[in-house]
C-alpha positions in Angstrom: 104.0 113.2 103.4 104.9 114.9 106.6 103.1 115.6 109.7 101.8 119.4 110.8 101.8 119.8 114.2 99.0 121.5 116.1 95.2 121.2 115.9 94.6 124.9 114.4 95.9 124.0 110.9 93.6 120.7 111.4 90.7 123.0 112.5 90.8 125.0 109.4 91.0 121.7 106.9 87.8 120.2 109.1 86.0 123.0 108.2 86.8 122.7 104.8 85.9 119.1 104.8 82.7 119.8 107.1 82.1 122.3 104.1 81.6 119.3 101.7 78.4 118.0 103.4 76.9 120.5 101.3 77.8 118.9 98.4 75.2 115.9 99.6 75.2 112.2 99.7 76.2 111.1 96.5 76.1 107.3 95.7 78.7 106.0 93.4 82.8 105.3 92.7 83.9 107.6 90.0 85.1 110.0 92.2 86.5 108.1 94.8 88.1 106.4 92.1 89.9 109.3 90.3 91.2 110.3 93.7 92.7 107.0 94.8 94.0 106.9 91.3 95.6 110.4 92.0 96.9 109.2 95.0 98.4 105.9 93.8 96.0 103.9 94.4 96.9 103.3 98.4 94.4 100.9 99.2 96.0 97.9 97.3 99.2 98.9 99.6 97.4 96.2 102.2 95.0 93.6 102.9 91.6 94.4 104.2 88.0 93.1 105.3 85.2 94.9 104.6 82.1 94.9 106.4 78.6 95.9 105.6 75.1 95.9 107.3 72.1 98.1 109.0 73.2 97.1 112.2 75.7 95.9 114.3 78.5 96.6 112.0 80.7 99.1 113.8 81.0 96.8 116.6 81.4 93.6 114.2 84.6 96.0 112.6 85.8 96.6 116.3 85.8 93.1 117.4 88.0 92.0 114.2 90.3 94.6 114.2 90.8 94.1 118.0 91.7 90.1 117.6 93.9 91.1 114.6 96.1 93.5 117.3 96.1 90.9 119.9 97.3 88.6 117.0 100.1 90.6 116.3 99.2 92.3 113.2 99.2 96.4 113.0 95.7 96.9 111.5 94.0 100.2 110.2 90.3 100.7 111.4 87.9 102.9 109.3 84.1 103.6 110.8 81.7 106.1 110.8 80.5 108.4 111.5 82.1 109.4 114.5 80.5 110.7 117.8 82.4 113.3 119.4 85.8 113.9 117.3 86.1 113.3 113.5 89.5 111.2 114.4 87.4 108.8 115.5 86.9 107.4 112.6 90.2 106.8 111.0 92.6 104.6 114.0 95.8 102.6 113.6 96.5 100.0 116.2 93.8 101.4 118.5 95.5 105.4 118.8 93.0 107.5 116.8 94.5 109.8 114.0 96.2 112.7 115.3 95.4 116.4 114.7 98.6 117.2 112.6 97.8 114.1 110.6 94.5 115.2 109.8 95.6 118.7 108.3 98.6 116.9 106.6 95.9 114.6 105.0 93.1 117.0 104.3 95.3 119.7 103.1 96.8 117.4 100.4 93.4 116.1 99.4 92.2 119.4 98.9 94.4 120.2 96.1 93.1 117.1 94.4 89.3 117.5 95.4 90.0 121.0 93.9 91.2 120.2 91.0 88.9 117.4 90.3 85.8 120.0 90.9 87.6 122.1 88.0 87.0 118.9 85.8 83.4 119.0 86.9 83.7 116.1 89.6 82.3 117.3 93.3 83.5 115.4 95.6 81.6 114.6 98.7 82.5 114.6 102.4 82.6 110.7 102.7 84.7 110.1 99.6 87.4 112.5 100.7 87.5 111.1 104.6 87.2 107.5 102.7 90.4 108.3 100.7 92.3 110.0 103.7 91.8 106.9 105.4 93.4 104.9 102.5 95.8 106.9 102.2 96.6 107.1 106.2 97.0 103.3 106.3 99.3 103.1 103.6 101.5 105.6 105.1 101.4 104.1 108.5 102.4 100.7 106.9 99.5 98.7 108.6 99.4 95.1 107.8 95.4 94.9 107.4 92.5 97.2 107.4 89.2 97.0 108.4 86.6 99.2 106.6 83.1 99.6 107.3 80.5 100.8 105.2 79.0 104.3 105.0 76.0 103.3 103.4 74.4 100.5 100.9 77.5 98.5 100.2 77.6 98.6 96.1 77.8 102.2 95.4 79.6 103.3 98.7 83.1 104.8 98.5 84.6 102.0 100.5 83.7 99.8 97.8 87.0 100.1 95.9 88.7 97.6 98.0 89.4 93.9 96.8 89.1 92.4 100.7 90.3 89.1 102.1 86.8 88.6 103.0 83.3 90.4 102.7 80.7 90.6 105.9 77.3 91.4 106.0 75.8 92.2 109.2 72.0 92.2 109.8 70.0 94.2 107.2 66.7 96.4 108.1 64.9 98.9 106.6 67.0 101.9 106.3 67.8 104.9 104.1 65.3 103.8 101.9 65.3 106.9 99.8 68.8 105.5 98.2 68.7 101.9 98.7 65.2 101.0 98.2 62.2 100.3 99.8 61.9 96.4 100.4 64.6 94.2 102.6 65.4 92.2 99.4 66.7 95.6 97.1 68.5 96.7 100.0 70.0 93.4 100.5 70.9 93.7 97.0 72.5 97.2 97.7 74.5 95.7 100.4 75.7 92.2 98.8 77.7 95.1 96.3 80.5 94.4 98.3 81.4 90.9 97.5 84.1 90.1 95.1 84.8 87.8 92.6 86.2 84.5 94.1 86.4 86.4 97.8 84.7 84.4 100.5 81.9 86.2 101.8 80.1 86.0 105.5 76.6 86.8 106.6 74.1 86.2 109.8 71.0 87.3 107.7 67.7 85.2 107.6 65.6 85.1 104.2 64.3 86.9 102.7 68.3 88.7 102.8 70.0 85.5 102.7 68.3 84.6 99.2 69.7 87.6 97.7 72.9 87.7 99.3 73.0 83.9 98.4 72.4 84.7 94.9 74.7 87.5 94.6 77.7 85.3 96.0 76.8 82.3 93.6 77.3 84.5 90.4 80.6 85.9 91.8 81.8 82.5 92.4 82.4 83.5 96.6 82.0 80.7 98.7 79.1 82.0 101.5 78.9 81.2 105.1 76.1 82.1 107.0 76.3 82.2 110.7 73.6 79.8 112.5 72.1 81.9 115.3 71.3 78.6 116.9 74.8 78.0 117.6 75.3 81.3 120.0 74.4 80.6 123.8 74.2 83.5 126.0 75.2 82.8 129.5 75.4 85.9 131.2 74.2 89.4 129.6 75.3 92.4 132.2 76.2 96.3 132.0 79.6 95.5 131.5 79.8 92.9 128.7 78.3 89.3 128.3 79.5 85.3 128.2 78.6 83.3 125.5 79.6 79.8 123.5 79.7 79.9 119.8 80.7 76.0 118.2 81.5 74.4 121.6 84.1 77.8 122.6 83.3 79.6 125.5 84.0 83.6 125.1 83.4 87.2 126.5 82.9 90.5 125.0 83.3 93.4 127.0 80.7 95.2 125.2 76.7 95.2 126.3 74.0 93.5 124.7 72.9 90.4 123.5 73.2 90.7 119.4 77.0 91.0 120.4 77.4 87.8 120.5 75.8 87.4 117.0 78.3 90.1 115.9 81.3 88.5 117.7 80.0 85.2 115.8 80.0 87.1 113.1 83.8 88.3 113.0 84.7 84.7 114.4 83.9 83.5 111.2 85.2 86.3 109.2 88.4 85.5 110.6 88.1 81.7 110.0 88.1 82.8 106.3 91.8 84.0 106.8 94.4 81.6 105.5 96.6 81.4 108.6 93.8 81.6 111.1 94.3 78.2 112.9 98.2 79.1 113.6 98.1 83.0 114.4 94.7 84.4 114.9 92.7 81.7 116.5 94.7 81.7 119.4 93.7 85.3 120.5 90.3 84.8 119.8 89.3 85.2 123.6 91.7 88.1 124.4 90.8 89.9 121.5 87.3 89.7 122.2 87.3 90.6 125.8 89.8 93.3 125.4 87.2 95.1 122.8 86.3 98.7 123.3 83.0 100.5 121.1 81.6 103.6 122.4 78.0 104.3 122.9 76.8 100.8 123.0 74.5 100.7 125.9 77.8 102.6 127.2 77.4 103.3 131.2 78.5 106.8 131.3 78.1 106.8 135.1 75.8 108.7 137.3 73.1 106.8 136.4 73.3 107.4 132.6 73.7 105.2 129.5 73.9 105.9 126.3 73.3 104.3 123.0 73.3 104.7 119.4 70.4 102.7 118.2 68.5 104.3 115.2 66.9 101.7 113.4 63.7 99.1 114.5 65.6 96.1 114.5 68.4 97.7 116.9 65.9 99.3 118.9 63.8 96.0 119.0 67.2 94.6 120.9 68.0 97.1 122.9 64.6 97.4 124.7 65.2 93.5 125.1 68.7 94.3 126.6 67.5 96.8 128.6 65.0 95.1 130.4 67.1 92.4 131.3 69.9 94.4 132.6 68.3 97.5 134.6 64.7 97.0 134.4 62.3 99.8 133.3 64.5 103.1 132.5 63.9 106.8 132.5 64.2 107.6 128.4 65.3 110.5 126.7 64.6 110.6 123.2 65.6 112.2 120.1 65.7 110.6 116.7 66.2 111.9 112.7 63.3 112.7 110.4 64.4 109.7 108.0 64.3 107.0 110.7 61.3 104.2 111.5 59.8 106.2 114.4 56.5 104.5 114.6 58.3 101.0 115.3 61.1 102.4 117.4 59.0 104.5 120.0 56.7 101.2 120.1 60.0 98.9 120.9 61.5 101.5 123.4 58.2 102.0 125.2 58.4 98.7 126.5 61.2 100.1 128.9 60.1 103.2 129.9 58.7 104.2 133.1 59.2 108.1 131.7 60.3 109.6 128.6 61.5 113.2 127.7 61.2 113.8 124.0 63.8 116.3 122.3 65.9 117.5 119.4 69.0 117.2 118.7 71.0 119.5 116.8 71.0 118.4 113.2 69.3 119.8 110.2 67.8 116.1 109.7 66.2 116.0 113.1 62.7 115.6 113.8 60.9 118.3 115.4 60.5 117.0 119.0 56.8 117.9 118.8 56.1 115.5 115.9 58.3 112.9 117.9 56.5 113.2 120.9 53.4 112.9 119.0 54.3 109.4 117.9 55.7 108.2 121.4 52.5 109.8 123.1 50.8 106.9 121.4 52.4 104.5 123.5 53.6 106.6 126.6 50.7 109.2 127.0 52.5 111.7 129.4 56.1 111.6 127.3 57.1 115.2 127.9 59.3 117.6 125.5 62.4 119.5 126.1 63.5 121.7 123.3 67.2 120.8 123.7 69.4 117.1 124.7 71.0 119.2 127.6 67.3 120.5 129.0 65.9 116.9 128.4 68.9 115.0 130.6 67.9 117.5 133.2 64.6 116.8 133.2 65.1 113.0 133.6 67.5 113.8 136.4 64.8 115.4 138.1 62.3 112.7 137.4 64.5 109.7 138.2 64.3 108.2 141.9 66.8 106.0 144.0 68.5 103.3 141.9 66.5 104.8 138.3 68.8 104.5 135.2 68.3 107.0 132.4 69.0 105.6 128.9 69.9 108.6 126.3 69.1 107.0 122.5 67.7 107.6 119.2 70.7 108.7 117.1 74.5 109.3 117.0 73.6 113.0 117.4 71.9 112.5 121.1 75.1 110.2 122.0 77.4 113.3 121.3 75.5 115.8 122.8 75.1 113.7 126.0 78.4 113.1 125.9 79.1 116.5 125.9 76.4 117.3 128.2 78.2 115.3 130.8 81.5 116.9 130.1 79.7 120.0 131.4 77.6 119.1 134.6 77.9 117.5 137.5 74.8 115.6 137.7 
């Protein structure tokens, strides 16, 4: 495939790609397998690591990729969703895919997608994007790729790979309409990434662990569970944390105590690779200390901090981290309608001295009035503003000397906060 220069072509193909979102979410592997067959199954051209979970899987992917790069591998990284630019989803050796490469790949896949449609196969945005990543990593001749599951695992479009190791991070109630309404049902879906004879690593306690271990046993997969008791955090600050795991000391440059657990999971996943002791282990410290992952308690400057937490478990950890690092904050909050707003509001209210509730620009967003109604159970004087920008402006008016403003609730909140920060001098 040849590269196409210029952003206009990429913009046109991205418009087509985003148009596929009208096709909705469709769990299943038939379409992606056919698309990859027509591409020559590029996902078989390199080794890979496959990561699922409800919370922390993106950070874990970033850590694994960072350590592998420090170990001298060429590494592809596929994650979702993006925050500001589509190109964030697909990167090689820490560099996002270019506009020209997006245009080239999307244009090529558009022909395949259109042809499949003529055969009655309606492809989704995520299926085409996944195929793009898999082809791009082959084109770039990566040694190994790290794939983050989009939703669930068993029927996720990424679940066509046969990895060196399968990783399952913390599981909580999410996407219940698609994955089931209990932890056990969701764990079964996520355990679907475990392949016959391929080792697996998890951090989940019961009841999720029982489901995962059962699937691993059926597939003759060696399963390792990270012991949280073996993790000891010695310092947690706004620019990262120091911790020890199994007698070794590490630093991670992503803030938040849960990142120590994510790092331990990444270490155990890397330990499964046959060349770990000789090539990878000497680079663990350098890889973890240099990892970058946006919008995880990220300090934007001028007293603003942004985080993409959107689950009950994530909000519980976020509240604890905020209390430890910043104390009480002014909260700018918006959430999607399919999330557990009750528990998330309860958790975040513990660290909020003031709250401004808003509604991100997304069709799935919960109306600000409804979200505020839930938040007011815990913070009775929570205010409402129509847009994220207006909510941030109001938060800036409310803050006193030294106050921190935390923007959280969804990836859409983070995106709009970053765009607003780019347009204002506050």
